[in-house]
C-alpha positions as CSV (number, residue, x, y, z in Angstrom):
1,M,-1.1,-12.5,-1.0
2,K,-3.9,-10.6,-0.2
3,G,-3.7,-6.7,0.6
4,C,-2.0,-3.8,-0.8
5,Y,1.5,-3.4,-2.2
6,S,3.3,-0.4,-3.8
7,Y,6.5,1.2,-4.3
8,G,8.1,4.7,-5.3
9,D,11.0,6.3,-6.2
10,T,10.9,8.7,-3.5
11,L,9.0,8.7,0.1
12,G,6.5,11.1,-1.1
13,E,5.8,9.0,-4.2
14,L,5.7,6.0,-2.1
15,R,3.0,7.4,0.3
16,E,0.7,8.8,-2.5
17,N,1.1,5.3,-4.4
18,I,0.1,3.5,-0.9
19,R,-2.8,6.1,-0.6
20,E,-4.1,5.0,-4.0
21,A,-3.6,1.3,-3.8
22,I,-5.6,1.3,-0.2
23,L,-8.5,3.1,-1.9
24,A,-8.5,0.8,-5.0
25,H,-8.4,-2.1,-2.6
26,L,-11.1,-0.8,-0.4
27,E,-13.2,-0.1,-3.2
28,L,-13.0,-3.7,-4.8
29,L,-13.9,-4.9,-1.5
30,K,-17.2,-2.7,-1.3
31,S,-18.1,-3.5,-4.8
32,K,-17.8,-7.4,-3.6
33,N,-19.8,-6.6,-0.2
34,E,-16.9,-8.0,1.5
35,S,-16.1,-6.9,5.2
36,L,-13.0,-5.1,5.9
37,P,-9.8,-6.9,7.1
38,P,-8.1,-6.1,10.4
39,I,-5.5,-3.4,9.4
40,K,-1.8,-4.8,9.6
41,L,0.6,-2.4,8.4
42,Q,4.4,-3.6,7.4
43,G,7.2,-1.7,5.6
44,I,10.2,-2.0,4.2
45,Q,12.6,0.7,3.1
46,K,15.6,0.4,0.6
47,I,18.3,2.8,1.7
48,E,21.3,3.0,-0.5
49,I,24.8,4.5,0.9
50,E,27.8,5.7,-1.3
51,A,31.2,4.6,0.1
């Protein structure tokens, strides 16, 4: 699969990791002189609940 994937133990960590993954991906595309793909965002969140 192409694109950026990341995770984090907290929402703040996840956001920072996603930011870093996107920047790294864009730099890779730029270094290969590839055009930017259309933006498509998806998200999955795991929520733990104690009963």
